[in-house]
N, C-alpha and C positions, 0 to 999 in steps of 0.2 A: 706499393705499386711504383715501379720505376718508370721514368718518363724519358722521352727522347732528349738528346742534347739541345735541340732547338727550343723545346718547351722550357727546359731549365734555364737556358740563357735568356730567353724572352722574359722570364720572371726577374732575372738579374737586372735586365734593362729597366724594369719597373721599380725595383726596390733599391737601386743604386749600387748593387754589388759589382757592377761593371767598373766602377771607379776603383774599387779594391783590387780588381784584376790589373788595372793600369798601374797602380802603385806597386803591387807585388811583382810585376813582370818587367818593370821599367829598366832595371839594371841589366837583366839578361838581354832584353831587346836592344838596348844601346850597344852592348857588346857585340851582338850579332850584326847590327847595322854598321858599326865601325869596321868590322872585318869585311863585310860584303861590299862596302862603297869606297874603300880606301884607294882602289886603283881605277875607279870608274869616272868617266867624263860623260856629262849629259845623258842621264839614264831615265827610263820610264819605269814606274814602280807599281806593283800590285801587292796588297796585303790580303792574304787568303784567310778568311775568318776574322774580319776586321773588328767585330764588336762595335763599340761606339765610335770607332774611327780615330782613336787617339794616336795610333802609329802613323796613319796616313797624314794626320794633321802635322805631326812632328817632321816626317820625312819631306813633306811638301815645302817646308821652309829651308831645306838644304839647297845651297846655291846651284848644285849640279843636277838637281831633280827637275826634269822637264814636265812630268805629270805623275800623279799619284791616284790610284783607284783602290777603293775598298770593296770587298765582296763578302757577304755573310748570308747565311740561310735564315736568320731571324729578322723578320720584318720590323719588330720593335727595336732591335739594335740599329738597323739601317735608318729607321725613322729618327732615332736619337742622333745618329751620326750626321744626318742631313740638317738637323736643327742646330747642331753645334758648329757646322762647317758648310758655308754656302759656296766655297771656292772649288773644292775637289769633288770627284765623282764617286758615288756609292751605289752599289747594285745589290738587290736582294734576289739571289738565285741559288740553285743547287750547284755547289762547286764542281761536282762531277760532270755537269752538263754545260755549264757556261763557258763561252769562249770570248776573249776580248776582241774588239774590232782590230786592234793592232797588237802584235806580240811585243813583249817588253824585255828589258835587260836584267831585271831583278824581281824575283817573287820571294816574299817573306811570309812566314807564318809562325805564330806563337801559341802553343797550347791548343791545337786544333785537330791535327791529323788523326789522333787516336780515337776521336769521336766518330769516325767513319767505319762502316762495316768492312770496307775493303780499302785500307789506306794505300795499298800498292796501286790500285786502280787510279786513285786520285793523283798519285805521283806520276804515273804514266800519262794521264790526261794533261797535267801541267807541262810535262816535258814536251808533248806533241803539239799542244794547242796554245800555250801561253807564252812560251819562251822563244826568243830569237836564238840563232846559233851563237855559241860562246857566251851565253847568258847564264845566270845563277839562280838556283833555288836554295834557300836557307830556311830551316825550320828549327824551332825550339820546343822541347817537350819535357814536362816534369813527371809524367806518368810513364814509367818504363821499368823493365824487370830489375835492373840493378839498383833502382831507388826504392828500396823495400818499404819505406815509410808511406809510399804512395799507393801500395797495393789495396788498401782499405777504401780508397776513394769512391769506387762505384757504389758501395753500400752507403757510405757517408753522404754522398751527394744525390743518391737516388737516380743515377743516370743509367739508361738501358744499354747504351753502347759505349764501351771503353775498351780498346784493344791493347793488351799488354804484350809488348815485344821487347827483346833485348836490343842493346846497342848494335850488335852485329847484324841482327835481323833488319833493323831500320837502314843500315848502310847497304845491305844487300838489295833492299827495295830500290834504292837509288841506282845502284849498279845495274840491276836487271832492267830498269827503265831506259838505260843508255847513258846515264850521267858519267862523266869522267872526273878525275881529280876529286873523288869522293872522300870527305874527311868528317871526323866526328870528334867531339871533345865535350867536357863538362865544365860548366861555369857556375861559380857561387857555392862550391861545396862548403859544408859546415857539419858539425856534429849530427849524426844520424840523417843527414840530408846529402844525397849524392850530387846535387847540383842540377841545373838545367842541362839536359842532353841536347847538343846542337849537332845537326847533320846538314851537310851542304855538298853540292856538286855543280859541275858546269856542263851545260849541254854542248 
């Protein structure tokens, strides 16, 4: 019996598997953040699907980061994030419905978007409701068509929603939402592993 992504990740918050995600994704996330922040001054940041808040905690320490918010659909993950971090803001909401009080300059997400029934709708929502003009969305995903070793993950993890798309399909989602300067590349390639697929665009 497959379970929803939120049910699976809530268990991960309980059994400590969230720490493994942090360790496994750290290099890719640092690479994405280096790219996304290199030309920014004083920016506000949202991590979409923040898990236990590890990215928010890291980014909030950057000298040019004015505020950092984490949002996740798992109450257990958000509860854990709040216990670990009394300084930044964490919200347990449906990413497709939530709107920040103030739009931001940078939205980041790692290993989240393919867990939604309609990732294109989420990208459109973030474009319209989260980002200021001339601001960036950058996402990283390991489950995509060209990374063939990942194709077995839905059965291995018992997750009910995992959307498998090609690199070009993900880029088209960004372009159709209205993003400009849409780019994609892979980071961390090694034998039988195509690397983290990174997609980014500017509103």
